[in-house]
C-alpha positions in Angstrom: 0.5 46.8 59.4 -2.3 48.4 61.3 -1.8 51.9 59.9 -1.5 50.5 56.4 -4.8 48.6 56.7 -6.5 51.7 58.2 -5.3 53.9 55.3 -6.4 51.3 52.7 -9.9 51.0 54.2 -10.2 54.7 54.5 -9.2 55.3 50.9 -11.7 52.7 49.6 -14.5 54.2 51.7 -13.7 57.7 50.6 -13.6 56.7 46.9 -17.0 54.9 47.2 -18.6 57.9 49.0 -17.0 60.4 46.6 -18.2 58.5 43.6 -21.8 58.3 45.0 -21.9 62.0 45.8 -20.6 62.9 42.3 -23.2 60.7 40.6 -25.9 62.5 42.6 -24.3 65.9 42.0 -24.0 65.4 38.2 -27.8 65.1 37.9 -28.5 68.4 39.6 -28.7 71.8 37.8 -25.5 73.0 39.5 -23.8 69.7 38.6 -24.7 70.0 35.0 -23.5 73.6 34.9 -20.2 72.6 36.6 -19.6 69.7 34.2 -20.2 72.0 31.2 -18.0 74.7 32.6 -15.2 72.2 33.2 -15.6 70.8 29.7 -15.2 74.2 28.2 -12.1 75.0 30.3 -10.5 71.7 29.4 -11.2 72.1 25.7 -9.7 75.7 25.8 -6.6 74.4 27.5 -6.3 71.5 25.0 -6.6 73.9 22.0 -3.9 76.2 23.4 -1.5 73.3 24.0 -2.1 71.9 20.5 -1.5 75.4 19.1 1.7 75.8 20.9 2.9 72.3 19.8 2.1 73.2 16.1 4.0 76.5 16.5 7.0 74.7 18.0 6.9 72.2 15.2 6.9 75.0 12.6 9.7 76.9 14.2 12.0 73.9 14.4 11.0 72.5 11.1 10.2 69.1 12.6 8.4 67.7 15.6 10.2 66.6 18.7 11.0 62.9 18.9 8.2 60.9 20.4 8.9 58.2 23.0 7.5 54.9 22.0 6.5 52.0 24.3 7.7 49.5 21.7 11.0 47.8 22.3 13.3 47.8 19.4 15.5 44.8 18.6 19.1 45.6 18.5 20.7 45.2 15.0 23.2 42.4 14.7 26.7 43.2 13.5 27.9 41.1 10.5 
């Protein structure tokens, strides 16, 4: 129990400190540059993935089945 409590407290403290540092860093010139750079990289990756999905859909003639979170009711036999 002692190790678990220590790890929990440590995790909470690190997340608070990390969040505070990021809020400060995002307001600096270097932080603004970093955020813009990461945004460009992420949008490039997203565009590439979307392009690959569209190509895959075109090659197969249809899109892959999507998993849904809705539960379907089983049909009753009559």
